[in-house]
BAGUMI-734120 format. One record per atom (N, C-alpha, C, O): residue number from 0; residue in one letter; atom name; x, y negated, z negated. Coordinates in Angstrom, 1 decimal, padded with zeros to 4 digits. Example, Ala and Ser with C-alpha at 12.3 -4.5 7.8 and 13.67 -1.06 7.14 Angstrom:
BEGIN
NODE vokol bakol nuba x y z
NODE 0 A N 013.2 005.7 -007.8;
NODE 0 A CA 012.3 004.5 -007.8;
NODE 0 A C 013.2 003.3 -007.8;
NODE 0 A O 014.2 003.3 -008.5;
NODE 1 S N 012.8 002.2 -007.1;
NODE 1 S CA 013.7 001.1 -007.1;
NODE 1 S C 012.9 000.0 -007.9;
NODE 1 S O 013.4 -001.1 -008.0;
This chain:
BEGIN
NODE vokol bakol nuba x y z
NODE 0 M N 104.5 -089.1 -098.4;
NODE 0 M CA 103.2 -088.3 -098.1;
NODE 0 M C 102.3 -089.2 -097.4;
NODE 0 M O 102.3 -090.5 -097.6;
NODE 1 K N 101.4 -088.7 -096.6;
NODE 1 K CA 100.4 -089.5 -095.9;
NODE 1 K C 099.1 -089.4 -096.6;
NODE 1 K O 098.8 -088.4 -097.3;
NODE 2 T N 098.3 -090.4 -096.3;
NODE 2 T CA 096.9 -090.4 -096.8;
NODE 2 T C 096.1 -089.5 -095.9;
NODE 2 T O 096.5 -089.2 -094.8;
NODE 3 Q N 094.9 -089.1 -096.3;
NODE 3 Q CA 094.0 -088.3 -095.5;
NODE 3 Q C 093.7 -089.1 -094.2;
NODE 3 Q O 093.6 -088.5 -093.1;
NODE 4 K N 093.4 -090.4 -094.3;
NODE 4 K CA 093.0 -091.2 -093.2;
NODE 4 K C 094.2 -091.3 -092.2;
NODE 4 K O 094.0 -091.2 -091.0;
NODE 5 Q N 095.4 -091.4 -092.7;
NODE 5 Q CA 096.6 -091.5 -091.8;
NODE 5 Q C 096.8 -090.2 -091.1;
NODE 5 Q O 097.0 -090.2 -089.9;
NODE 6 A N 096.6 -089.1 -091.8;
NODE 6 A CA 096.8 -087.8 -091.2;
NODE 6 A C 095.7 -087.5 -090.1;
NODE 6 A O 096.1 -087.0 -089.0;
NODE 7 I N 094.5 -087.9 -090.3;
NODE 7 I CA 093.4 -087.8 -089.3;
NODE 7 I C 093.8 -088.6 -088.1;
NODE 7 I O 093.6 -088.1 -087.0;
NODE 8 S N 094.2 -089.8 -088.3;
NODE 8 S CA 094.5 -090.7 -087.2;
NODE 8 S C 095.7 -090.2 -086.4;
NODE 8 S O 095.8 -090.6 -085.2;
NODE 9 E N 096.5 -089.4 -086.9;
NODE 9 E CA 097.7 -088.9 -086.3;
NODE 9 E C 097.4 -087.5 -085.7;
NODE 9 E O 098.4 -086.8 -085.2;
NODE 10 G N 096.2 -087.0 -085.7;
NODE 10 G CA 095.8 -085.8 -085.1;
NODE 10 G C 095.8 -084.5 -086.0;
NODE 10 G O 095.7 -083.4 -085.5;
NODE 11 Y N 096.0 -084.7 -087.3;
NODE 11 Y CA 096.0 -083.5 -088.2;
NODE 11 Y C 094.6 -083.2 -088.5;
NODE 11 Y O 093.7 -084.0 -088.6;
NODE 12 D N 094.3 -081.9 -088.7;
NODE 12 D CA 093.1 -081.4 -089.3;
NODE 12 D C 093.3 -081.4 -090.8;
NODE 12 D O 094.3 -080.9 -091.3;
NODE 13 V N 092.4 -082.0 -091.5;
NODE 13 V CA 092.5 -082.1 -092.9;
NODE 13 V C 091.6 -081.1 -093.6;
NODE 13 V O 090.4 -081.0 -093.3;
NODE 14 D N 092.2 -080.3 -094.6;
NODE 14 D CA 091.4 -079.3 -095.3;
NODE 14 D C 091.3 -079.7 -096.8;
NODE 14 D O 092.3 -079.8 -097.5;
NODE 15 L N 090.1 -080.0 -097.2;
NODE 15 L CA 089.8 -080.4 -098.6;
NODE 15 L C 089.1 -079.3 -099.3;
NODE 15 L O 088.7 -079.5 -100.5;
NODE 16 S N 089.0 -078.2 -098.7;
NODE 16 S CA 088.1 -077.1 -099.3;
NODE 16 S C 088.7 -076.4 -100.5;
NODE 16 S O 088.0 -076.0 -101.4;
NODE 17 G N 090.0 -076.2 -100.5;
NODE 17 G CA 090.6 -075.4 -101.5;
NODE 17 G C 091.0 -076.2 -102.8;
NODE 17 G O 090.9 -077.4 -102.8;
NODE 18 P N 091.3 -075.5 -103.8;
NODE 18 P CA 091.8 -076.2 -105.0;
NODE 18 P C 093.1 -076.8 -104.8;
NODE 18 P O 093.9 -076.3 -104.0;
NODE 19 G N 093.4 -077.8 -105.6;
NODE 19 G CA 094.8 -078.4 -105.5;
NODE 19 G C 094.9 -079.5 -104.5;
NODE 19 G O 093.9 -080.1 -104.1;
NODE 20 R N 096.1 -079.7 -104.0;
NODE 20 R CA 096.4 -080.7 -103.1;
NODE 20 R C 095.8 -080.5 -101.7;
NODE 20 R O 095.8 -079.4 -101.2;
NODE 21 P N 095.2 -081.6 -101.1;
NODE 21 P CA 094.7 -081.5 -099.7;
NODE 21 P C 095.9 -081.3 -098.8;
NODE 21 P O 097.0 -081.8 -099.0;
NODE 22 M N 095.6 -080.6 -097.7;
NODE 22 M CA 096.6 -080.3 -096.7;
NODE 22 M C 096.2 -080.7 -095.3;
NODE 22 M O 095.0 -080.8 -095.0;
NODE 23 G N 097.1 -081.1 -094.5;
NODE 23 G CA 096.9 -081.4 -093.1;
NODE 23 G C 097.6 -080.5 -092.2;
NODE 23 G O 098.8 -080.1 -092.5;
NODE 24 A N 097.0 -080.1 -091.1;
NODE 24 A CA 097.6 -079.1 -090.2;
NODE 24 A C 097.5 -079.6 -088.8;
NODE 24 A O 096.4 -080.2 -088.4;
NODE 25 K N 098.5 -079.4 -088.0;
NODE 25 K CA 098.5 -079.9 -086.5;
NODE 25 K C 099.1 -078.7 -085.7;
NODE 25 K O 100.1 -078.2 -086.1;
NODE 26 G N 098.5 -078.4 -084.6;
NODE 26 G CA 099.0 -077.4 -083.7;
NODE 26 G C 098.2 -076.1 -083.8;
NODE 26 G O 097.2 -076.1 -084.5;
NODE 27 K N 098.7 -075.1 -083.2;
NODE 27 K CA 098.0 -073.8 -083.1;
NODE 27 K C 099.0 -072.7 -083.6;
NODE 27 K O 100.2 -072.8 -083.4;
NODE 28 Y N 098.4 -071.7 -084.3;
NODE 28 Y CA 099.2 -070.5 -084.8;
NODE 28 Y C 099.9 -069.9 -083.6;
NODE 28 Y O 099.3 -069.7 -082.5;
NODE 29 P N 101.2 -069.5 -083.7;
NODE 29 P CA 102.1 -069.6 -084.8;
NODE 29 P C 102.9 -070.9 -084.9;
NODE 29 P O 103.7 -071.1 -085.8;
NODE 30 D N 102.6 -071.8 -084.0;
NODE 30 D CA 103.4 -073.0 -083.9;
NODE 30 D C 102.6 -074.2 -084.4;
NODE 30 D O 102.1 -075.0 -083.7;
NODE 31 F N 102.5 -074.3 -085.8;
NODE 31 F CA 101.7 -075.4 -086.3;
NODE 31 F C 102.5 -076.0 -087.5;
NODE 31 F O 103.4 -075.4 -088.1;
NODE 32 E N 102.2 -077.2 -087.8;
NODE 32 E CA 102.9 -078.0 -088.8;
NODE 32 E C 101.8 -078.2 -089.9;
NODE 32 E O 100.7 -078.6 -089.7;
NODE 33 V N 102.2 -078.0 -091.2;
NODE 33 V CA 101.3 -078.2 -092.3;
NODE 33 V C 102.0 -079.1 -093.3;
NODE 33 V O 103.2 -079.0 -093.6;
NODE 34 I N 101.3 -080.2 -093.7;
NODE 34 I CA 101.9 -081.2 -094.6;
NODE 34 I C 101.0 -081.4 -095.7;
NODE 34 I O 099.7 -081.3 -095.6;
NODE 35 P N 101.5 -081.7 -096.9;
NODE 35 P CA 100.7 -082.1 -098.1;
NODE 35 P C 100.2 -083.5 -097.9;
NODE 35 P O 100.9 -084.3 -097.3;
NODE 36 L N 099.0 -083.8 -098.4;
NODE 36 L CA 098.5 -085.1 -098.3;
NODE 36 L C 098.2 -085.7 -099.7;
NODE 36 L O 098.0 -085.0 -100.7;
NODE 37 L N 098.1 -087.0 -099.8;
NODE 37 L CA 097.7 -087.7 -101.0;
NODE 37 L C 096.2 -087.4 -101.2;
NODE 37 L O 095.4 -087.3 -100.3;
NODE 38 T N 095.8 -087.3 -102.5;
NODE 38 T CA 094.4 -087.3 -102.8;
NODE 38 T C 093.9 -088.7 -102.7;
NODE 38 T O 094.7 -089.6 -102.7;
NODE 39 E N 092.6 -088.9 -102.6;
NODE 39 E CA 092.0 -090.2 -102.5;
NODE 39 E C 092.4 -091.0 -103.8;
NODE 39 E O 092.8 -092.2 -103.6;
NODE 40 M N 092.4 -090.4 -104.9;
NODE 40 M CA 092.8 -091.1 -106.2;
NODE 40 M C 094.3 -091.6 -106.1;
NODE 40 M O 094.5 -092.7 -106.5;
NODE 41 E N 095.2 -090.7 -105.6;
NODE 41 E CA 096.5 -091.1 -105.5;
NODE 41 E C 096.7 -092.3 -104.5;
NODE 41 E O 097.5 -093.2 -104.8;
NODE 42 A N 096.0 -092.2 -103.4;
NODE 42 A CA 096.1 -093.3 -102.4;
NODE 42 A C 095.6 -094.6 -103.0;
NODE 42 A O 096.2 -095.7 -102.8;
NODE 43 E N 094.5 -094.6 -103.8;
NODE 43 E CA 094.0 -095.8 -104.4;
NODE 43 E C 094.9 -096.3 -105.4;
NODE 43 E O 095.1 -097.5 -105.6;
NODE 44 L N 095.5 -095.4 -106.2;
NODE 44 L CA 096.5 -095.8 -107.2;
NODE 44 L C 097.7 -096.5 -106.6;
NODE 44 L O 098.2 -097.5 -107.1;
NODE 45 I N 098.2 -096.0 -105.5;
NODE 45 I CA 099.3 -096.6 -104.8;
NODE 45 I C 098.9 -098.0 -104.3;
NODE 45 I O 099.7 -098.9 -104.4;
NODE 46 N N 097.7 -098.1 -103.7;
NODE 46 N CA 097.3 -099.3 -103.2;
NODE 46 N C 097.2 -100.4 -104.3;
NODE 46 N O 097.6 -101.5 -104.1;
NODE 47 T N 096.6 -100.0 -105.5;
NODE 47 T CA 096.4 -100.9 -106.6;
NODE 47 T C 097.8 -101.3 -107.2;
NODE 47 T O 097.9 -102.5 -107.5;
NODE 48 L N 098.7 -100.4 -107.3;
NODE 48 L CA 100.1 -100.8 -107.7;
NODE 48 L C 100.7 -101.7 -106.8;
NODE 48 L O 101.4 -102.6 -107.2;
NODE 49 G N 100.5 -101.6 -105.5;
NODE 49 G CA 101.0 -102.5 -104.5;
NODE 49 G C 100.4 -103.9 -104.7;
NODE 49 G O 101.2 -104.9 -104.6;
NODE 50 L N 099.1 -104.0 -105.0;
NODE 50 L CA 098.5 -105.3 -105.3;
NODE 50 L C 099.1 -105.9 -106.5;
NODE 50 L O 099.3 -107.1 -106.5;
NODE 51 V N 099.3 -105.2 -107.6;
NODE 51 V CA 099.8 -105.7 -108.8;
NODE 51 V C 101.3 -106.2 -108.6;
NODE 51 V O 101.7 -107.2 -109.1;
NODE 52 R N 102.0 -105.4 -107.8;
NODE 52 R CA 103.4 -105.8 -107.5;
NODE 52 R C 103.5 -107.1 -106.8;
NODE 52 R O 104.3 -108.0 -107.1;
NODE 53 N N 102.6 -107.3 -105.8;
NODE 53 N CA 102.6 -108.5 -105.0;
NODE 53 N C 102.2 -109.7 -105.9;
NODE 53 N O 102.8 -110.8 -105.7;
NODE 54 M N 101.3 -109.5 -106.8;
NODE 54 M CA 100.9 -110.5 -107.7;
NODE 54 M C 102.0 -111.0 -108.5;
NODE 54 M O 102.2 -112.2 -108.8;
NODE 55 L N 102.8 -110.0 -109.1;
NODE 55 L CA 103.9 -110.3 -109.9;
NODE 55 L C 105.0 -111.0 -109.1;
NODE 55 L O 105.7 -111.9 -109.7;
NODE 56 L N 105.2 -110.7 -107.9;
NODE 56 L CA 106.3 -111.3 -107.1;
NODE 56 L C 105.9 -112.7 -106.7;
NODE 56 L O 106.8 -113.6 -106.6;
NODE 57 E N 104.6 -112.9 -106.4;
NODE 57 E CA 104.2 -114.2 -105.9;
NODE 57 E C 103.9 -115.3 -107.0;
NODE 57 E O 103.6 -116.4 -106.7;
NODE 58 G N 104.1 -114.9 -108.3;
NODE 58 G CA 103.8 -115.8 -109.3;
NODE 58 G C 102.4 -115.8 -109.8;
NODE 58 G O 101.7 -114.8 -109.7;
NODE 59 V N 101.9 -116.9 -110.2;
NODE 59 V CA 100.5 -117.0 -110.7;
NODE 59 V C 099.6 -116.8 -109.6;
NODE 59 V O 099.5 -117.6 -108.7;
NODE 60 P N 098.8 -115.7 -109.7;
NODE 60 P CA 097.9 -115.4 -108.6;
NODE 60 P C 096.6 -116.3 -108.7;
NODE 60 P O 096.3 -116.9 -109.7;
NODE 61 S N 095.8 -116.4 -107.6;
NODE 61 S CA 094.6 -117.1 -107.6;
NODE 61 S C 093.6 -116.3 -108.4;
NODE 61 S O 093.8 -115.1 -108.7;
NODE 62 Q N 092.5 -116.9 -108.8;
NODE 62 Q CA 091.4 -116.3 -109.5;
NODE 62 Q C 090.9 -115.1 -108.7;
NODE 62 Q O 090.6 -114.0 -109.3;
NODE 63 D N 090.6 -115.3 -107.4;
NODE 63 D CA 090.1 -114.2 -106.6;
NODE 63 D C 091.0 -113.0 -106.6;
NODE 63 D O 090.6 -111.9 -106.6;
NODE 64 A N 092.4 -113.3 -106.5;
NODE 64 A CA 093.3 -112.2 -106.5;
NODE 64 A C 093.3 -111.4 -107.8;
NODE 64 A O 093.3 -110.2 -107.8;
NODE 65 R N 093.3 -112.2 -108.9;
NODE 65 R CA 093.2 -111.5 -110.2;
NODE 65 R C 091.9 -110.6 -110.3;
NODE 65 R O 092.0 -109.5 -110.8;
NODE 66 E N 090.8 -111.2 -109.9;
NODE 66 E CA 089.5 -110.4 -110.0;
NODE 66 E C 089.6 -109.2 -109.1;
NODE 66 E O 089.0 -108.1 -109.5;
NODE 67 G N 090.2 -109.3 -107.9;
NODE 67 G CA 090.3 -108.2 -107.0;
NODE 67 G C 091.1 -107.0 -107.6;
NODE 67 G O 090.7 -105.9 -107.5;
NODE 68 V N 092.2 -107.4 -108.2;
NODE 68 V CA 093.1 -106.4 -108.8;
NODE 68 V C 092.3 -105.7 -110.0;
NODE 68 V O 092.4 -104.5 -110.2;
NODE 69 V N 091.7 -106.6 -110.9;
NODE 69 V CA 091.0 -106.0 -112.0;
NODE 69 V C 089.8 -105.1 -111.6;
NODE 69 V O 089.6 -104.0 -112.1;
NODE 70 L N 089.1 -105.5 -110.5;
NODE 70 L CA 088.1 -104.6 -110.0;
NODE 70 L C 088.7 -103.2 -109.5;
NODE 70 L O 088.1 -102.2 -109.7;
NODE 71 A N 089.8 -103.3 -108.8;
NODE 71 A CA 090.5 -102.1 -108.3;
NODE 71 A C 090.9 -101.2 -109.5;
NODE 71 A O 090.7 -100.0 -109.4;
NODE 72 I N 091.5 -101.8 -110.5;
NODE 72 I CA 091.9 -101.0 -111.7;
NODE 72 I C 090.7 -100.4 -112.4;
NODE 72 I O 090.7 -099.2 -112.8;
NODE 73 D N 089.6 -101.2 -112.5;
NODE 73 D CA 088.4 -100.7 -113.2;
NODE 73 D C 087.8 -099.5 -112.4;
NODE 73 D O 087.4 -098.5 -113.0;
NODE 74 G N 087.9 -099.6 -111.1;
NODE 74 G CA 087.4 -098.5 -110.2;
NODE 74 G C 088.2 -097.2 -110.4;
NODE 74 G O 087.6 -096.1 -110.5;
NODE 75 L N 089.5 -097.4 -110.5;
NODE 75 L CA 090.4 -096.2 -110.7;
NODE 75 L C 090.1 -095.6 -112.1;
NODE 75 L O 090.0 -094.4 -112.2;
NODE 76 L N 090.0 -096.4 -113.1;
NODE 76 L CA 089.7 -095.9 -114.4;
NODE 76 L C 088.4 -095.2 -114.5;
NODE 76 L O 088.3 -094.2 -115.2;
NODE 77 A N 087.4 -095.8 -113.9;
NODE 77 A CA 086.1 -095.2 -113.9;
NODE 77 A C 086.1 -093.8 -113.2;
NODE 77 A O 085.6 -092.8 -113.7;
NODE 78 A N 086.8 -093.7 -112.1;
NODE 78 A CA 086.9 -092.5 -111.4;
NODE 78 A C 087.7 -091.4 -112.2;
NODE 78 A O 087.3 -090.2 -112.1;
NODE 79 A N 088.7 -091.9 -112.8;
NODE 79 A CA 089.6 -091.0 -113.6;
NODE 79 A C 088.8 -090.4 -114.8;
NODE 79 A O 089.1 -089.3 -115.3;
NODE 80 R N 087.9 -091.2 -115.4;
NODE 80 R CA 087.2 -090.8 -116.6;
NODE 80 R C 086.0 -089.9 -116.3;
NODE 80 R O 085.4 -089.3 -117.2;
NODE 81 S N 085.6 -089.9 -115.0;
NODE 81 S CA 084.3 -089.2 -114.7;
NODE 81 S C 084.6 -087.7 -114.4;
NODE 81 S O 083.7 -086.9 -114.1;
């Protein structure tokens, strides 16, 4: 699935107005393509998991790397709880 930013950069119109999953559409009726998109929270979660994975693969991370990942996780948790 694409992020909303990726979809916009590829020429999709992004619809965030309805309930549920955001959708992207490209083209004109009746010949258009509709794709599901990641929510912003899902995109941030994937990004944070990628950071954690890289830290684990690279061994002991620097203090800056650890703080960056902790801040990203804190941001996700705060958004999820609000």
